[in-house]
C-alpha positions in Angstrom: 0.0 0.0 0.0 2.8 2.4 0.8 4.4 1.8 -2.6 1.0 2.4 -4.2 0.5 5.6 -2.4 3.9 6.8 -3.2 3.3 6.1 -6.9 0.0 7.9 -6.7 1.6 11.0 -5.3 4.3 11.0 -7.9 2.0 11.0 -10.9 -1.7 11.6 -11.8 -4.0 9.1 -10.4 -4.7 6.1 -12.6 -8.1 4.4 -12.4 -6.6 0.9 -12.4 -4.1 1.9 -9.6 -6.9 3.3 -7.4 -8.9 0.2 -8.0 -5.9 -2.0 -6.9 -5.5 0.1 -3.8 -9.2 -0.4 -3.0 -8.8 -4.2 -3.5 -5.9 -4.2 -1.0 -7.9 -2.2 1.5 -10.8 -4.7 1.3 -8.5 -7.7 1.6 -6.9 -6.1 4.8 -10.3 -5.6 6.2 -11.3 -9.2 5.5 -8.1 -10.4 7.2 -8.8 -8.2 10.3 -12.3 -9.6 10.5 -11.0 -13.1 10.2 -8.5 -12.8 13.0 -10.6 -10.5 15.2 -12.5 -11.7 18.3 -14.8 -14.6 17.4 -16.5 -16.9 19.8 -16.8 -20.4 18.2 -16.6 -23.8 19.8 -13.5 -24.6 17.7 -11.6 -21.6 19.2 -11.3 -23.3 22.6 -10.3 -26.8 21.4 -6.6 -26.2 21.4 -6.7 -24.8 24.9 -8.4 -28.0 26.3 -5.3 -30.2 26.0 -2.8 -27.5 27.3 -3.1 -28.5 30.9 -3.1 -31.8 33.0 -5.2 -30.3 35.8 -8.5 -32.1 35.7 -10.5 -29.2 37.0 -9.0 -26.9 34.3 -9.6 -29.5 31.5 -13.3 -29.7 32.5 -13.6 -25.9 32.7 -12.0 -25.4 29.3 -14.2 -28.1 27.8 -17.3 -26.3 29.1 -16.1 -23.0 27.7 -15.8 -24.6 24.2 -19.2 -26.2 24.5 -20.8 -23.0 25.8 -19.9 -21.3 22.5 -22.6 -23.4 20.7 -25.6 -21.4 19.5 -28.4 -21.0 22.0 -26.5 -22.6 24.9 -27.7 -21.3 28.3 -25.8 -23.8 30.5 -23.4 -26.8 30.2 -22.3 -29.6 32.5 -19.5 -32.2 32.3 -19.0 -35.2 34.5 -16.1 -37.7 34.4 -15.1 -40.6 36.7 -12.0 -40.1 38.9 -9.7 -43.1 39.6 -11.4 -43.6 43.0 -14.8 -44.0 41.4 -16.2 -40.7 42.4 -17.4 -38.2 39.8 -15.8 -34.9 39.0 -18.5 -32.5 37.9 -18.4 -28.9 36.6 -21.1 -26.6 35.3 -21.4 -23.3 33.6 -24.5 -21.2 33.4 -28.1 -22.3 34.2 -27.3 -25.8 35.5 -27.2 -27.1 39.1 -23.9 -28.9 39.7 -25.6 -31.2 42.2 -28.4 -32.4 40.0 -29.0 -31.0 36.5 -32.0 -32.0 34.3 -30.7 -35.5 34.2 -30.0 -36.6 30.7 -26.3 -37.5 31.3 -26.7 -41.2 30.2 -29.3 -43.6 28.9 -31.5 -45.1 31.7 -30.2 -48.6 30.9 -26.6 -47.5 31.0 -25.8 -48.6 27.5 -23.1 -47.0 25.3 -24.5 -44.1 23.3 -23.4 -41.7 20.6 -25.6 -38.7 21.6 -28.9 -37.9 23.2 -31.4 -35.1 23.0 -34.3 -34.2 25.3 -37.0 -31.5 25.5 -39.1 -30.3 28.4 -42.3 -28.3 28.6 -42.7 -25.8 31.4 -44.8 -22.8 32.4 -41.8 -20.7 33.2 -40.6 -19.0 30.0 -37.0 -18.8 31.4 -36.8 -22.5 32.2 -34.5 -24.8 30.3 -36.4 -26.5 27.5 -33.9 -28.6 25.6 -30.7 -30.5 26.1 -28.0 -32.4 24.2 -25.6 -34.9 25.7 -22.6 -36.8 24.3 -20.2 -39.2 26.0 -16.7 -38.0 27.0 -13.7 -39.4 28.7 -12.1 -42.9 28.6 -14.5 -45.6 27.4 -17.2 -42.9 27.2 -17.7 -43.1 31.0 -18.4 -39.4 31.4 -20.8 -37.0 29.7 -20.8 -33.5 28.3 -24.3 -31.9 28.2 -25.5 -28.5 27.0 -28.9 -26.9 27.8 -31.0 -24.2 26.2 -34.2 -22.2 27.0 -35.2 -22.7 23.4 -37.3 -25.7 22.3 -35.4 -28.1 20.0 -32.3 -25.8 20.1 -29.8 -28.5 19.0 -29.8 -29.8 15.5 -27.5 -32.3 13.7 -24.8 -29.7 13.3 -24.8 -29.1 17.1 -24.5 -32.8 17.7 -21.5 -32.9 15.3 -19.8 -29.9 17.0 -20.4 -31.1 20.5 -19.1 -34.6 19.6 -15.9 -33.0 18.2 -15.4 -31.1 21.4 -15.9 -34.3 23.5 -13.4 -36.2 21.3 -10.9 -33.4 21.7 -11.4 -33.4 25.4 -11.1 -37.1 25.9 -7.3 -37.4 25.6 -6.9 -34.4 27.9 -9.2 -35.9 30.5 -7.3 -39.2 30.3 -4.0 -37.4 30.8 -5.4 -35.5 33.8 -6.8 -38.8 35.3 -3.4 -40.5 34.9 -1.7 -37.5 36.6 -4.1 -37.9 39.5 -3.2 -41.6 39.7 0.5 -40.7 39.7 -0.1 -38.2 42.5 -2.0 -40.8 44.5 0.8 -43.3 44.1 3.4 -40.8 45.2 1.3 -40.0 48.3 0.8 -43.7 49.2 3.2 -46.2 50.7 2.6 -49.3 48.5 3.7 -51.8 51.2 1.3 -50.6 53.9 -1.3 -48.6 52.2 -0.6 -45.7 54.5 0.5 -42.3 53.5 4.0 -42.0 52.1 6.9 -40.0 53.7 6.4 -37.3 51.0 2.7 -37.1 52.0 3.7 -36.8 55.6 6.1 -33.9 54.9 3.2 -32.0 53.2 0.5 -33.0 55.7 2.2 -32.1 59.0 2.8 -28.3 58.3 -0.7 -28.1 56.8 -2.4 -29.7 59.9 -0.3 -27.6 62.3 -1.4 -24.4 60.4 -5.1 -25.5 60.5 -4.9 -26.3 64.2 -3.5 -22.9 65.0 -5.9 -21.1 62.8 -8.9 -22.7 64.5 -7.4 -22.8 68.0 -7.6 -26.6 68.3 -5.2 -29.2 69.8 -3.1 -31.5 67.7 -0.8 -34.5 68.6 1.8 -36.4 66.7 2.3 -40.1 67.5 5.4 -41.9 66.3 5.5 -45.7 66.3 8.5 -48.0 65.9 8.0 -51.8 65.6 10.1 -53.5 68.2 12.9 -55.8 67.0 11.7 -55.6 63.4 15.3 -56.0 62.1 15.4 -59.4 63.8 12.5 -60.6 61.8 14.2 -59.8 58.5 17.5 -61.4 59.6 16.4 -64.5 61.5 13.0 -65.5 60.0 13.4 -68.4 57.4 11.5 -66.2 54.9 13.7 -63.2 55.6 12.6 -59.9 54.1 9.4 -61.5 52.8 8.3 -62.1 56.3 9.1 -58.5 57.3 7.1 -57.2 54.3 4.1 -59.3 55.4 4.3 -57.7 58.9 4.4 -54.2 57.4 1.4 -54.9 55.2 -0.7 -56.4 58.1 0.4 -53.6 60.5 -0.8 -51.0 57.9 -4.2 -52.8 57.8 -4.5 -52.8 61.5 -3.6 -49.1 61.8 -6.2 -48.1 59.1 -8.9 -50.0 60.9 -8.1 -48.4 64.3 -7.5 -44.7 63.7 -10.4 -42.2 63.2 -11.4 -40.8 59.8 -10.0 -37.4 60.8 -6.5 -38.9 61.6 -3.8 -39.6 59.1 -1.2 -42.4 59.3 2.1 -42.5 57.3 5.1 -44.7 56.9 8.6 -43.1 57.0 10.6 -44.3 54.0 13.8 -43.6 55.9 12.9 -46.3 58.5 11.0 -49.4 57.3 9.4 -49.9 60.7 8.8 -46.2 61.6 5.3 -44.7 61.4 3.6 -41.4 62.2 0.0 -40.7 63.0 -1.3 -37.1 63.0 -4.1 -36.8 65.4 -6.2 -33.7 64.7 -8.4 -32.0 67.4 -6.7 -34.3 69.9 -5.2 -33.6 73.3 -2.4 -35.6 74.8 -4.9 -37.4 77.0 -7.1 -38.4 74.1 -4.1 -39.5 72.1 -3.2 -41.9 74.8 -6.6 -43.6 74.2 -5.8 -44.0 70.5 -2.5 -45.5 71.4 -4.2 -48.0 73.8 -6.6 -49.0 71.0 -3.7 -49.5 68.6 -1.7 -51.5 71.1 -4.7 -53.7 71.8 -5.2 -54.3 68.1 -1.6 -55.2 67.7 -1.6 -57.7 70.5 -5.1 -59.1 70.0 -3.9 -61.7 67.5 -0.5 -62.9 66.3 0.9 -61.8 63.0 0.7 -64.6 60.4 3.9 -66.7 60.3 5.7 -64.4 62.7 3.7 -64.3 66.0 3.5 -61.5 68.4 4.7 -58.0 67.3 5.0 -55.1 69.7 5.7 -51.4 69.3 7.4 -48.5 71.0 5.7 -45.2 70.7 6.3 -41.5 71.3 3.7 -38.8 71.7 4.1 -35.0 71.3 1.4 -32.4 71.7 1.6 -29.2 69.6 2.9 -26.1 71.5 2.6 -22.5 70.6 6.2 -22.1 69.4 6.4 -25.5 67.6 7.6 -26.0 64.1 6.9 -29.2 62.2 10.5 -30.2 62.9 10.4 -29.5 66.6 7.1 -31.4 67.1 8.5 -34.4 65.2 11.8 -34.2 67.2 9.9 -34.4 70.5 7.9 -37.4 69.3 11.1 -39.1 68.2 12.8 -38.4 71.6 9.8 -39.9 73.3 10.1 -43.1 71.2 13.7 -43.4 72.4 12.5 -43.1 75.9 10.1 -45.9 75.4 12.8 -48.2 74.1 15.1 -47.3 77.0 12.4 -48.3 79.4 12.0 -51.7 77.9 10.0 -51.2 74.6 6.3 -52.1 74.1 5.1 -48.9 75.7 4.2 -45.2 75.2 6.2 -42.2 76.3 5.2 -38.6 75.8 6.9 -35.2 75.7 5.4 -34.5 79.1 7.2 -37.4 80.8 10.2 -36.5 83.0 
């Protein structure tokens, strides 16, 4: 254009030259319109797979689906690895219920589904469209409209394309959740891992102080565990069985609000974070755990005992100082003959 203008200023205007300039102007305007703000379902597709956070994947999928014509609300639901549903909504949809066309009543595999409702309220949702989403089509992506029969064959095609684009992103996000859960779980005992303990203790201390509630940390060491690994005919396999069974007994004994962890630095070392628990109440938990430990012998090994240390949170405690006092109390239990509990209040 600059060249054309320069030429035009240098010599009398030529009709063909002015026409060419006009064509360039129109082409530039067309390009600007093409790249300008446009809200289409396709515009959000690339963004769906750019994250491995499940909540973000679902939110971006809903944003793409919400760009369909006449959509007043959208809902997506997928199954997490633990069997629970992750649900997100945008617009005129209740996250807890929704109009309920997520899947066929008989649970069969489906390609798409449409529904209409009659109502006296002119603002009520009157039509819906659902397509499967996620691995094996176990989830659903649904859009709703206040218009009757708002979704035609083209809407089915577009929503299906969005669901197909979202499915690999959902799968990646679910795999990431599984990896996180594996990292947070000790595979031998089923208790929390050492990494999970390092994250949980500061968090629970902060919550206890924020709400002005007591908190205790119980450390448990299995007595003479090394002897089992060295002297038992089955060696390390026998020790592994003890750890697995001990983990089961701990999980069946502690409260739902408590958290138990295995310290990877010590095969027979465990921690239990007791929320909203005083030192006196924590002693009762220890008694229940000791009873569960001695109530029946461990398969192929016999009786197993434990030395425990208990520390109650103080105003000036850090996670390290609280854990240190629990560890010192464990040492005190071992010095006194093992198979007992010592606390940070003992002389």
